PAKOL-69900 format. One record per residue: residue number from 0; residue in three letters; x, y, z of N, C-alpha, C in turn. Coordinates in steps of 0.05 Angstrom, whole numbers, plus 32768, in hexadecimal, padded with zeros to 4 digits. Layout:
% PAKOL-69900
> NUM:Ala:X:Y:Z:X:Y:Z:X:Y:Z $
...
***
This chain:
% PAKOL-69900
> 0:Met:86A3:8308:8DE4:86B0:82F1:8DEF:86C5:82E7:8DDC $
> 1:Ala:86DC:82E0:8DE5:86F1:82D6:8DD5:86EF:82B7:8DD2 $
> 2:Tyr:86F3:82AD:8DBB:86F2:8291:8DB6:870D:8286:8DAF $
> 3:Cys:8712:826D:8DB5:872A:8260:8DAD:8723:8244:8DA3 $
> 4:Ser:8735:8237:8D95:872F:821D:8D88:8729:8208:8D9D $
> 5:Gly:8732:820B:8DB6:872D:81F8:8DCB:8710:81F7:8DD4 $
> 6:Asp:8701:820D:8DCD:86E5:820E:8DD4:86D3:81FE:8DC1 $
> 7:Leu:86DE:81F6:8DAB:86CE:81E8:8D96:86CF:81CA:8D9A $
> 8:Arg:86BD:81C0:8DAA:86BE:81A4:8DB2:86A9:8192:8DA5 $
> 9:Glu:8695:819E:8D99:8680:818F:8D8B:8686:818E:8D6D $
> 10:His:8677:817E:8D5E:867A:817C:8D42:865F:817E:8D33 $
> 11:Met:865F:818C:8D1D:8647:818F:8D0C:864F:818C:8CEF $
> 12:Ser:863B:818A:8CDE:8640:8189:8CC1:8630:81A1:8CB5 $
> 13:Leu:863C:81AD:8CA1:862F:81C3:8C93:8624:81B8:8C78 $
> 14:Leu:860B:81BC:8C73:85FD:81B1:8C5B:85F5:81C7:8C48 $
> 15:Lys:85F7:81C1:8C2E:85EF:81D3:8C19:85DC:81C5:8C07 $
> 16:Lys:85C7:81D3:8BFE:85B3:81C7:8BED:85BE:81C5:8BD0 $
> 17:Thr:85BD:81AD:8BC5:85C4:81A8:8BA9:85AE:819A:8B9B $
> 18:Asn:85AC:819D:8B81:8598:818F:8B72:85A4:8176:8B65 $
> 19:Thr:8598:815F:8B68:85A1:8147:8B5C:858A:813C:8B4A $
> 20:Val:8591:812D:8B37:857E:8121:8B25:8579:8104:8B2E $
> 21:Asp:8560:80FD:8B33:8559:80E2:8B3C:8558:80CF:8B24 $
> 22:Thr:8550:80B6:8B29:8550:80A2:8B14:853A:80A7:8AFF $
> 23:Glu:8526:80B7:8B06:8511:80BD:8AF3:8517:80D7:8AE3 $
> 24:Gly:852D:80E4:8AE9:8535:80FC:8ADA:852B:8116:8AE6 $
> 25:Phe:8520:8115:8AFE:8517:812D:8B0C:852C:8139:8B1E $
> 26:Lys:852E:8153:8B1F:8540:8160:8B32:8535:8160:8B4E $
> 27:Arg:8545:8157:8B61:853D:8156:8B7D:8551:8164:8B8E $
> 28:Pro:8548:8175:8BA0:855B:8183:8BB2:8565:816F:8BC7 $
> 29:Val:857F:8170:8BCC:858C:815F:8BE0:859E:8171:8BF1 $
> 30:Trp:859E:816D:8C0B:85B0:817C:8C1D:85CA:816B:8C1F $
> 31:Ala:85DF:8174:8C12:85F8:8165:8C12:860C:8173:8C24 $
> 32:Pro:861C:8163:8C33:8630:8170:8C45:8647:817C:8C35 $
> 33:Val:864D:8195:8C3B:8664:81A3:8C2F:867C:81A1:8C42 $
> 34:Tyr:8677:81A7:8C5C:868B:81A4:8C71:8681:8190:8C85 $
> 35:Glu:8690:817A:8C89:8688:8166:8C9D:869A:8168:8CB6 $
> 36:Ser:868F:8162:8CCC:869E:8161:8CE5:86AC:817C:8CEB $
> 37:Val:869D:8191:8CEA:86A8:81AC:8CF0:86A7:81AF:8D0F $
> 38:Ala:86BD:81B5:8D1A:86BF:81BA:8D37:86AF:81D3:8D3E $
> 39:Cys:869F:81D2:8D53:868F:81E9:8D5B:8689:81E8:8D79 $
> 40:Gln:867E:81FF:8D82:8674:8201:8D9D:8656:8206:8D9A $
> 41:Val:8646:81F7:8DA8:8629:81FA:8DA6:861E:8205:8DC0 $
> 42:Ser:860C:8219:8DBD:85FF:8224:8DD4:85E2:822A:8DCD $
> 43:Gly:85D1:8228:8DE2:85B5:8230:8DDE:85B3:824E:8DE0 $
> 44:Val:859B:8257:8DDE:8597:8274:8DE0:8595:827C:8DFD $
> 45:Ser:8599:8295:8E02:8596:82A0:8E1E:8579:82A0:8E25 $
> 46:Ala:8573:82A5:8E3E:8557:82A5:8E47:8547:82BB:8E39 $
> 47:Arg:8553:82D2:8E36:8545:82E8:8E29:853F:82E1:8E0B $
> 48:Asp:8554:82D6:8DFE:8550:82CE:8DE2:853C:82B7:8DDF $
> 49:Phe:853C:82A5:8DF3:8529:828E:8DF3:850C:8298:8DF3 $
> 50:Tyr:8506:82AB:8E04:84EB:82B5:8E06:84E2:82C3:8DED $
> 51:Gln:84F5:82D2:8DE1:84EF:82DF:8DC7:84EB:82CA:8DB1 $
> 52:Ala:84FB:82B5:8DB1:84F9:82A0:8D9D:84DF:8291:8DA1 $
> 53:Tyr:84D8:828C:8DBB:84BF:827D:8DC1:84A7:828D:8DB8 $
> 54:Ala:84A8:82A7:8DBB:8491:82B8:8DB3:848F:82B7:8D94 $
> 55:Ala:84A5:82B4:8D86:84A4:82B3:8D69:84A1:8297:8D5E $
> 56:Gly:849F:8283:8D70:849C:8267:8D68:84B6:825A:8D5E $
> 57:Ala:84CD:8265:8D67:84E6:825B:8D5E:84F8:8252:8D75 $
> 58:Gln:84ED:8242:8D88:84FB:823C:8DA0:8511:8227:8D9C $
> 59:Asn:8512:821A:8D85:8527:8205:8D80:853F:8212:8D73 $
> 60:Thr:854C:8224:8D82:8562:8234:8D77:857C:822E:8D85 $
> 61:Leu:8592:822A:8D75:85AC:8226:8D80:85C0:8239:8D73 $
> 62:Thr:85D6:823F:8D80:85EC:824E:8D75:8604:823D:8D73 $
> 63:Phe:8610:823B:8D5B:8628:822C:8D56:863F:823F:8D50 $
> 64:Val:8654:823D:8D5F:866C:824D:8D5A:8682:823B:8D4F $
> 65:Cys:868D:8243:8D38:86A1:8232:8D2A:86B6:8245:8D1D $
> 66:Arg:86CA:8239:8D12:86DE:8249:8D03:86D0:8256:8CEC $
> 67:Phe:86DA:826D:8CE3:86CE:827D:8CCE:86D1:826E:8CB3 $
> 68:Leu:86BA:826B:8CA5:86B9:8260:8C8A:86AB:8274:8C79 $
> 69:Ala:86B9:827F:8C65:86AE:8296:8C56:8696:8290:8C46 $
> 70:Asp:8692:8277:8C3C:867C:8272:8C2A:8662:8269:8C37 $
> 71:Val:8661:8266:8C51:8649:825E:8C5F:8635:8276:8C60 $
> 72:Asn:861C:8270:8C59:8607:8285:8C5A:85ED:8279:8C64 $
> 73:Thr:85D8:8289:8C64:85BE:8280:8C6F:85AF:826C:8C5E $
> 74:Ser:85B9:8266:8C46:85AC:8252:8C36:85B6:8236:8C3D $
> 75:Trp:85CA:8234:8C4E:85D5:821A:8C57:85C6:8210:8C70 $
> 76:Arg:85CC:81F8:8C78:85C1:81EC:8C90:85D7:81DF:8CA0 $
> 77:Val:85D1:81DA:8CBA:85E3:81CD:8CCC:85D7:81B2:8CD5 $
> 78:Ser:85E7:819D:8CD4:85DF:8183:8CDF:85EE:817E:8CF8 $
> 79:Tyr:85DF:817A:8D0E:85EC:8177:8D29:85DC:8162:8D39 $
> 80:Leu:85EA:814D:8D41:85DE:8138:8D51:85C4:812D:8D45 $
> 81:Gly:85C3:8129:8D2B:85AC:811E:8D1E:8596:8131:8D17 $
> 82:Asp:8598:814A:8D20:8584:815E:8D19:858F:8171:8D04 $
> 83:Val:857D:817D:8CF5:8586:8190:8CE0:857B:81AC:8CE8 $
> 84:Tyr:858D:81C0:8CE6:8586:81DB:8CEE:8589:81EE:8CD7 $
> 85:Glu:8576:81FF:8CD3:8578:8214:8CBE:8588:822B:8CC9 $
> 86:Ile:859B:8235:8CB9:85AC:824C:8CC2:859C:8265:8CBE $
> 87:Val:8597:8273:8CD4:8587:828C:8CD4:8599:82A4:8CD1 $
> 88:Gln:85B0:82A3:8CDE:85C2:82BA:8CDF:85DF:82B1:8CE0 $
> 89:Val:85F1:82BE:8CD1:860E:82B8:8CD1:861C:82D1:8CDB $
> 90:Asn:862A:82CF:8CF2:8638:82E6:8CFE:8655:82E1:8D00 $
> 91:Pro:8666:82EF:8CF1:8683:82ED:8CF6:868A:82F8:8D11 $
> 92:Leu:869C:82EA:8D20:86A3:82F3:8D3B:86C0:82FD:8D3A $
> 93:Gln:86C6:830F:8D4C:86E0:831B:8D4F:86E9:8329:8D36 $
> 94:Glu:86FB:833B:8D39:8702:834D:8D22:8712:833F:8D0D $
> 95:Lys:8720:8329:8D13:8730:831B:8CFF:871F:8306:8CF0 $
> 96:Arg:8706:8303:8CF7:86F4:82EF:8CEB:8700:82D3:8CEE $
> 97:Asp:8709:82CD:8D06:8713:82B2:8D0B:86FC:829E:8D10 $
> 98:Phe:86E7:82A8:8D1C:86D0:8297:8D23:86B6:82A3:8D18 $
> 99:Met:86A1:8293:8D17:8687:829D:8D10:8672:828F:8D20 $
> 100:Ala:865C:829D:8D24:8645:8291:8D33:862E:828D:8D1F $
> 101:Leu:8623:8275:8D21:860C:826E:8D10:85F3:826B:8D22 $
> 102:Lys:85E0:827D:8D1F:85C7:827B:8D2E:85B5:8269:8D1D $
> 103:Cys:85AC:8253:8D28:859D:823F:8D19:8583:8237:8D27 $
> 104:Met:8570:822F:8D17:8556:8227:8D21:8550:820B:8D15 $
> 105:Arg:8548:81F8:8D26:8543:81DD:8D1D:852C:81DC:8D09 $
> 106:Thr:8531:81CD:8CF3:851D:81CB:8CDE:8508:81B5:8CE5 $
> 107:Lys:84F1:81B8:8CDA:84DC:81A4:8CDF:84E1:818A:8CCF $
> 108:Gly:84F0:818C:8CB9:84F6:8175:8CA8:84F1:817C:8C8B $
> 109:Glu:8501:816F:8C7A:84FE:8174:8C5E:8509:815D:8C4E $
***
């Protein structure tokens, strides 16, 4: 499927884990936004993928398509509409790497 920038109508933030020092001197992990308000297209999984995900206990899965960002990997997270999603898979799309698809699963909380 070919994508164009007009398809990217939703917005998400990409988060990266950083360690900060609290007032007591302990290191605490914090998910800080690296890219805010990234234009994206959001879609659920297909029926076939939903049943496979449901069997594996991972039915809260979304796919985000956005412009290609070279440094994004599976250690990052996506914040979308108040929910946080763990990036499970990063797939560059099209041969010029103009876009990428992020398969994400909603986290239980951290």
